[in-house]
Structure formats: structure tokens, C-alpha cells
Wavefront OBJ file of the C-alpha trace (Angstrom):
o trace
v 0.000 0.000 0.000
v 1.517 3.306 -1.075
v 2.126 5.982 1.520
v -0.481 8.706 1.678
v 0.898 11.234 4.114
v -1.339 14.126 5.115
v -0.226 17.707 5.546
v -0.043 17.084 9.307
v 2.246 14.083 8.840
v -0.203 11.194 9.374
v -0.226 8.119 7.160
v -3.820 8.376 5.975
v -3.881 4.778 4.732
v -3.346 3.513 8.264
v -5.560 6.111 9.944
v -8.411 5.465 7.512
v -8.030 1.694 7.933
v -8.334 2.072 11.701
v -11.392 4.316 11.426
v -13.216 2.142 8.871
v -12.489 -1.296 10.343
v -13.117 -0.749 14.055
v -16.171 -2.951 14.306
v -18.400 -4.205 17.077
v -16.706 -7.571 17.662
v -18.698 -10.378 19.255
v -18.263 -13.834 17.747
v -14.584 -13.216 17.034
v -13.529 -12.356 20.588
v -10.861 -14.764 21.868
v -12.003 -15.624 25.375
v -9.023 -17.946 25.955
v -6.252 -15.355 25.606
v -5.245 -13.178 28.533
v -5.394 -9.394 28.279
v -2.886 -7.614 30.507
v -3.567 -4.696 32.815
v -0.698 -2.929 31.091
v -2.579 -2.961 27.778
v -5.777 -1.748 29.425
v -3.938 1.129 31.125
v -2.370 2.010 27.776
v -5.727 2.115 25.998
v -7.420 4.077 28.775
v -4.572 6.619 28.785
v -5.119 7.099 25.063
v -8.895 7.327 25.522
v -8.428 10.046 28.138
v -6.848 12.267 25.493
v -10.321 12.709 23.996
v -11.746 16.231 24.378
v -13.847 17.048 27.407
v -16.103 20.078 27.884
v -14.411 22.714 30.031
v -11.504 20.319 30.556
v -13.623 18.708 33.288
v -11.883 15.518 34.456
v -15.059 13.646 35.406
v -14.612 10.403 33.453
v -13.950 7.225 35.407
v -13.080 3.682 34.315
v -13.662 0.357 36.008
v -12.126 -3.002 35.102
v -13.829 -6.196 36.276
v -11.590 -9.275 36.453
v -13.176 -11.361 39.230
v -15.012 -14.242 37.547
v -17.794 -14.397 40.134
v -18.548 -10.699 39.585
v -18.345 -11.124 35.821
v -20.799 -14.016 36.048
v -23.265 -11.859 37.973
v -22.897 -9.037 35.449
v -23.441 -11.612 32.712
v -26.682 -12.701 34.364
v -27.907 -9.104 34.509
v -26.877 -8.584 30.888
v -28.778 -11.721 29.856
v -31.938 -10.573 31.627
v -32.020 -7.541 29.324
v -30.632 -9.305 26.258
v -33.028 -12.230 26.193
v -34.862 -10.448 23.335
v -31.844 -11.113 21.080
v -31.784 -14.793 22.010
v -35.501 -15.078 21.256
v -35.166 -13.131 17.989
v -32.277 -15.321 16.849
v -34.556 -18.342 16.881
v -37.014 -16.542 14.611
v -34.463 -15.100 12.169
v -31.848 -17.848 11.759
v -31.808 -19.050 8.179
v -34.318 -16.481 6.923
v -31.866 -14.184 5.163
v -33.390 -11.208 7.007
v -31.206 -8.098 6.869
v -30.809 -8.173 10.669
v -30.150 -11.912 10.948
v -26.382 -11.564 11.415
v -26.430 -8.738 13.944
v -29.148 -10.455 15.991
v -27.197 -13.727 15.941
v -23.959 -12.073 17.061
v -25.765 -10.049 19.740
v -27.346 -13.245 21.091
v -23.909 -14.860 21.151
v -22.547 -11.990 23.248
v -25.496 -12.262 25.642
v -24.635 -15.917 26.214
v -20.884 -15.320 26.565
v -20.610 -11.836 28.065
v -18.978 -13.057 31.273
v -16.299 -15.031 29.396
v -14.382 -11.923 28.313
v -10.965 -11.667 30.032
v -11.925 -8.169 31.177
v -15.122 -6.157 31.393
v -14.267 -2.457 31.194
v -16.782 0.199 32.160
v -16.682 3.846 31.203
v -18.476 6.025 33.749
v -18.899 9.703 34.469
v -19.125 11.640 37.706
v -22.595 13.081 37.362
v -26.251 12.225 36.851
v -28.106 12.662 33.583
v -31.182 14.632 34.659
v -32.766 15.012 31.192
v -32.272 18.764 31.456
v -31.153 19.029 27.859
v -27.646 19.954 28.978
v -25.832 16.611 29.317
v -22.373 18.136 28.743
v -20.524 15.596 30.882
v -22.017 12.733 28.904
v -21.167 14.354 25.570
v -17.577 14.478 26.785
v -17.493 10.860 27.957
v -18.732 9.273 24.725
v -15.744 10.415 22.576
v -13.436 8.945 25.202
v -15.301 5.640 25.118
v -14.941 5.457 21.326
v -11.238 6.360 21.511
v -10.884 3.338 23.807
v -12.336 1.192 21.007
v -9.849 2.597 18.502
v -6.925 2.029 20.852
v -7.994 -1.592 21.342
v -8.315 -2.199 17.605
v -4.846 -0.790 16.880
v -3.374 -3.302 19.371
v -5.160 -6.393 18.077
v -7.988 -6.349 20.598
v -11.695 -5.849 20.082
v -14.932 -5.218 21.905
v -18.579 -4.251 21.468
v -20.242 -1.035 22.576
v -22.525 -2.760 25.092
v -25.073 -0.557 26.873
v -27.765 -2.990 28.021
v -26.480 -2.957 31.609
v -27.756 0.625 31.760
v -31.170 -1.003 32.214
v -29.823 -2.522 35.444
v -27.987 0.469 36.890
v -29.124 -0.022 40.495
v -28.154 -3.715 40.528
v -24.804 -2.960 38.865
v -24.066 -0.166 41.335
v -24.794 -2.438 44.291
v -22.697 -5.263 42.870
v -19.683 -3.055 42.130
v -19.955 -0.660 45.056
v -20.560 2.350 42.826
v -21.612 5.386 44.913
v -24.499 7.716 44.191
v -23.732 10.475 41.749
v -21.888 8.218 39.273
v -23.415 7.141 35.958
v -22.097 4.126 34.065
v -22.399 4.617 30.310
v -21.075 1.494 28.629
v -19.504 -1.846 29.553
v -16.926 -3.198 27.085
v -16.185 -6.950 26.936
v -12.492 -6.772 26.009
v -10.486 -9.569 24.365
v -8.006 -10.192 21.610
v -9.690 -10.802 18.276
v -9.501 -13.988 16.251
v -7.792 -12.557 13.188
v -7.521 -8.938 12.163
v -9.154 -8.957 8.730
v -12.030 -6.627 9.500
v -13.505 -4.607 6.657
v -15.613 -1.494 6.148
v -19.354 -2.156 6.072
v -21.989 -0.727 3.725
v -23.203 2.688 4.828
v -25.010 5.493 3.080
v -22.552 7.790 1.313
v -21.824 11.268 2.622
v -23.668 12.732 -0.377
v -26.884 11.026 0.745
v -26.863 12.043 4.401
v -25.118 15.442 4.351
v -27.263 18.534 3.974
v -26.157 22.023 2.897
v -27.640 25.248 4.278
v -31.140 23.747 4.690
v -32.157 20.425 6.209
v -32.732 17.942 3.423
v -30.784 19.848 0.724
v -28.223 17.436 -0.746
v -25.556 17.575 -3.422
v -23.992 14.619 -5.207
v -20.604 16.188 -5.865
v -18.382 18.533 -3.858
v -18.883 22.157 -4.832
v -15.811 24.098 -5.905
v -16.906 27.310 -4.204
v -19.464 26.028 -1.693
v -22.502 27.274 -3.608
v -25.340 25.238 -5.096
v -24.805 24.528 -8.810
v -26.868 22.289 -11.078
v -23.738 20.474 -12.290
v -23.034 19.256 -8.735
v -26.289 17.309 -8.547
v -28.680 19.176 -6.269
v -31.293 17.140 -4.437
v -33.830 16.962 -1.646
v -34.488 14.352 1.042
v -37.431 14.051 3.424
v -37.942 11.230 5.909
v -40.603 10.071 8.340
v -41.046 7.228 10.821
v -44.228 5.171 10.795
v -45.680 2.548 13.103
v -46.346 0.270 10.133
v -44.128 -2.566 8.963
v -42.221 -2.164 5.640
v -44.699 -4.378 3.765
v -47.621 -2.032 4.463
v -45.611 1.117 3.683
v -44.438 -0.441 0.414
v -47.997 -1.206 -0.664
v -48.901 2.478 -0.491
v -45.623 4.057 -1.672
v -45.342 1.804 -4.723
v -49.003 2.051 -5.757
v -48.617 4.984 -8.129
v -51.620 4.035 -10.246
v -53.962 5.300 -7.544
v -54.196 9.118 -7.378
v -53.455 10.324 -3.865
v -54.353 13.905 -3.075
v -51.266 14.691 -1.040
v -49.199 16.893 -3.349
v -47.884 17.334 -6.881
v -45.139 14.831 -6.132
v -47.317 11.719 -6.311
v -48.913 11.506 -9.726
v -51.857 9.671 -11.183
v -50.283 7.453 -13.852
v -50.900 4.699 -16.318
v -48.424 1.902 -16.904
v -47.088 1.679 -20.438
v -45.183 -1.537 -19.805
v -47.507 -4.463 -19.177
v -46.857 -7.343 -16.819
v -44.916 -7.452 -13.563
v -43.343 -4.170 -12.462
v -39.558 -4.339 -12.370
v -36.471 -2.351 -13.289
v -36.999 -1.029 -16.818
v -40.784 -0.752 -16.581
v -42.199 2.455 -18.033
v -45.144 4.550 -16.916
v -46.691 7.873 -17.816
v -46.943 10.400 -15.050
v -48.994 13.560 -14.782
v -50.012 15.924 -12.013
v -53.732 15.832 -11.309
v -54.045 17.992 -8.217
v -57.191 20.114 -8.047
v -58.127 19.106 -11.572
v -54.963 20.531 -13.108
v -53.065 18.757 -15.847
v -50.051 20.990 -16.398
v -47.678 18.356 -17.700
v -47.218 14.704 -18.569
v -43.912 12.868 -18.665
v -42.626 9.381 -19.359
v -40.909 7.705 -16.402
v -38.653 4.653 -16.296
v -38.229 2.489 -13.203
v -34.494 2.273 -12.463
v -34.622 0.462 -9.104
v -37.335 -1.845 -7.796
v -36.839 -4.017 -4.726
v -39.952 -5.228 -2.967
v -40.562 -3.538 0.401
v -37.306 -1.560 0.124
v -36.660 0.593 -2.934
v -38.618 2.219 -5.751
v -36.756 4.663 -8.020
v -37.781 6.215 -11.312
v -36.296 8.668 -13.811
v -38.304 11.203 -15.791
v -38.115 12.102 -19.487
v -34.859 10.406 -20.529
v -33.136 7.534 -18.721
v -29.630 8.697 -19.751
v -30.206 12.415 -19.153
v -33.128 12.413 -16.710
v -35.018 15.560 -15.926
v -35.177 14.266 -12.354
v -34.665 11.112 -10.328
v -37.217 10.198 -7.650
v -36.798 7.467 -5.066
v -38.580 5.847 -2.126
v -36.505 3.872 0.375
v -38.131 1.903 3.198
v -36.152 0.540 6.125
v -37.197 -1.360 9.201
v -36.967 0.966 12.191
v -37.662 -0.674 15.533
v -41.173 -2.081 15.413
v -42.093 0.183 12.488
v -40.485 1.667 9.382
v -38.601 4.720 8.180
v -39.708 6.102 4.817
v -37.183 8.149 2.869
v -38.315 10.139 -0.171
v -35.528 11.703 -2.251
v -35.306 13.676 -5.462
v -32.373 14.726 -7.671
v -32.645 17.610 -10.141
v -31.213 16.613 -13.519
v -28.819 18.796 -15.476
v -31.135 18.777 -18.500
v -34.729 18.164 -19.552
v -36.406 20.081 -16.757
v -37.594 23.620 -16.116
v -35.628 24.031 -12.871
v -32.190 23.518 -14.431
v -33.013 25.805 -17.349
v -34.138 28.588 -15.012
v -31.141 28.121 -12.704
v -28.445 28.192 -15.388
v -29.944 31.137 -17.275
v -28.181 33.519 -14.871
v -25.107 32.137 -13.004
v -25.392 34.916 -10.426
v -28.872 33.736 -9.480
v -28.306 29.996 -9.902
v -28.160 29.158 -6.189
v -31.204 31.287 -5.374
v -33.258 29.673 -8.139
v -32.188 26.154 -7.122
v -32.977 26.703 -3.463
v -36.338 28.292 -4.224
v -37.304 25.304 -6.375
v -36.075 22.913 -3.697
v -38.177 24.601 -1.056
v -41.275 23.975 -3.196
v -40.341 20.363 -3.854
v -39.453 19.786 -0.210
v -42.817 21.061 1.001
v -44.683 18.844 -1.463
v -42.516 15.825 -0.673
v -43.081 16.354 3.042
v -46.848 16.388 2.492
v -46.469 13.195 0.486
v -44.716 11.216 3.221
v -47.049 12.598 5.864
v -49.973 11.472 3.730
v -48.479 8.001 3.351
v -47.916 7.841 7.080
v -51.528 8.791 7.761
v -52.732 5.944 5.533
v -50.425 3.211 6.865
v -50.731 4.197 10.515
v -54.523 4.452 10.464
v -56.402 1.579 12.148
l 1 2 3 4 5 6 7 8 9 10 11 12 13 14 15 16 17 18 19 20 21 22 23 24 25 26 27 28 29 30 31 32 33 34 35 36 37 38 39 40 41 42 43 44 45 46 47 48 49 50 51 52 53 54 55 56 57 58 59 60 61 62 63 64 65 66 67 68 69 70 71 72 73 74 75 76 77 78 79 80 81 82 83 84 85 86 87 88 89 90 91 92 93 94 95 96 97 98 99 100 101 102 103 104 105 106 107 108 109 110 111 112 113 114 115 116 117 118 119 120 121 122 123 124 125 126 127 128 129 130 131 132 133 134 135 136 137 138 139 140 141 142 143 144 145 146 147 148 149 150 151 152 153 154 155 156 157 158 159 160 161 162 163 164 165 166 167 168 169 170 171 172 173 174 175 176 177 178 179 180 181 182 183 184 185 186 187 188 189 190 191 192 193 194 195 196 197 198 199 200 201 202 203 204 205 206 207 208 209 210 211 212 213 214 215 216 217 218 219 220 221 222 223 224 225 226 227 228 229 230 231 232 233 234 235 236 237 238 239 240 241 242 243 244 245 246 247 248 249 250 251 252 253 254 255 256 257 258 259 260 261 262 263 264 265 266 267 268 269 270 271 272 273 274 275 276 277 278 279 280 281 282 283 284 285 286 287 288 289 290 291 292 293 294 295 296 297 298 299 300 301 302 303 304 305 306 307 308 309 310 311 312 313 314 315 316 317 318 319 320 321 322 323 324 325 326 327 328 329 330 331 332 333 334 335 336 337 338 339 340 341 342 343 344 345 346 347 348 349 350 351 352 353 354 355 356 357 358 359 360 361 362 363 364 365 366 367 368 369 370 371 372 373 374 375 376 377 378 379 380 381 382 383 384 385 386 387 388
């Protein structure tokens, strides 16, 4: 791997590898190999270099070695974590997107006490829900720095917080006085192998907003302003109580006019048969009896209960790209509705590029209109799927 030294002298290849491969490790913890106090002190010293509000030295660490105490903590952890053990039985072999994480979480529940050391990060203070939890904001970076220090030395752990549901029992067991809050308990061990990899995440361009919440751009701007060529978009999201299947039934049913906003159109399918990637439909706005425009749309992503994307006008040079994404969120679902303004074949780009000095203003004005309509759309979908 070629050196990639930053202006400040860091080897970015190594730094980036550490940051992108520090995983929650459960099934690959080596419970048979001893972890020395010296290593733990080293990692805690590094973790304590994390910033703290007002330079307040209120973080505290606790290492549990005694097997009897670890066993009792393991029992408390299992009382809270039994939901993972139960869920594993339902998900094993199903291919569900959460099958692996549930399986590994259940494994940790059953083996929590086997870790050579259980390390707790605590803070001197009580979270009173006042909206000003400064001490806790300062402790969390330190806890994550501890994870990074472990990873760089061949050790691993998982950010385990379920013992927070048993704070009184934990405090009594460990002799923790009043006024101290435990935040996380790390099961620390060497890892079996070191070949951890980055995991799929949404790209920065999908989850980073500029100047207004929900305003996205696909490419970095050269001068920080909004330009059509950088791929300007909008995202709105909403949580529902309904499961993904029910949300999908409404979001993907574009043949039924829904009087929410201009953004959901009454359409007719041009392609016959089963809807899939490549299917074509005709879309038009039909709000309040208007029929201002009609456009041909091509489905460019179609995954049952998860993704529905379509492009308007021209598939290679789309006027716009629209997309619904549905993800399981707790007992319900999160619906994400996004839109990307094309460089050509739409009125917005033509208006924006007509005067470079006004391009950002025109883009943002158009996005405000789209955002309002898109928000009404997802709220309307929520009202339908969450209704009895």
C-alpha cells in the first residue's frame, strides 16, 4: 500500500483503515487469551486524550476481572438481552437483513462473562434530562477512543449498553456510589484474526445537507454554492408505526391518485406485466383538476418492500430522479423520499443556469417547493399506513 501522508504528517492509509475497520466484535472475541492490565492502562490513557467540555476531568473507568462478579454481570446482561436470544430463533436461516447482527448479539449475551476483562466507562454526574448533558457528551468520545486504541493493538470489543437497564443492581454489585453514571460496559479480548472490513453505509452525499435540512448535493462544490452540475437534491424522511410491507404497498401504488401533493402523480403503466427495473409509466399531475404536464418515467430500481426509483423524461439524461426507500426501524419503518434535479430536460435547471449569479437562489427556491410537497407526500403516506 503506497504511503499517503497528510499535511499534518499522518499516514492516511493507516488512519483510515483504523477508522473504517473498528467494528463491534462479538463472535470473534478470543475468550481464551489473557489481556494484561498494562494494555488496558495504555488504551485508557489514550482514551483520556479525547476532548472534554471545560476540561472537566469527570470520566472514570472500572475493570472487572473477578469471575464471580463477571458471572453476575453476565446474568444481569442476559436478563435484558433475552430479546436477542428469542429473535435469533425466529431469524436464523431467513436471510433477514438483521439476521447476522441479531445472531452475534445473542452470542454476546450468552458469553458476556467469558471476556478476560469487562471495562466500564463512567462519568461523575447524573443525567437529569435537562437538555444539557455536557458531561455525557464528553465521555462518549473517550469511550470510542478506547475502542480505537484496542483495535490498533489487536484487541476488540462491542459497545454494550444494556447494563444501563440494570444500573441499580450494577451499582450495588460493584460498590458504585451515588452520583456516578455508568455509560457502557466493554467486553475486552483479543480478536480472532484482524481482517475486518468497512461495512456498507449510506454515502456522505446522501446524508449530508447544505444550508437547509434535506438539501443534498452529489458532488463537492468548488466554491461552496449550489450549482446544477453538482447534482442538487432533496431528502425528506418520516417514521411510521407500520411494517415495511404495508408502507411499500402504499408508496409503490402509483396508479392510484393520492391527493397529497404534486409529487405523487396519477399514472398509467405503459409496460404491461410485472413491475420491475426497466418498466415504463406515464406520469402527470392531477391535483385540483390541473393537468399541467405529462412525462414518461422509467423504473431504475425496484426491490420489494425496500426501494422504488424512477427517472423522468430520458433515462440517460433524466429531468429528475425520484426514489422511495423503506427501512425497518424498531417495530415500524422509516420512509425516505428523495429527489435529484437533472442537469437537463427540466424547467428548474433551465431557469437556474440562465443567470449564473442567481443559480443558487433559483435552485434553493425550487427545492423549497419540492421539499414542502414531498413532506406532504410522506405525511400522507404515514396517515394511511398508521390508520387503524
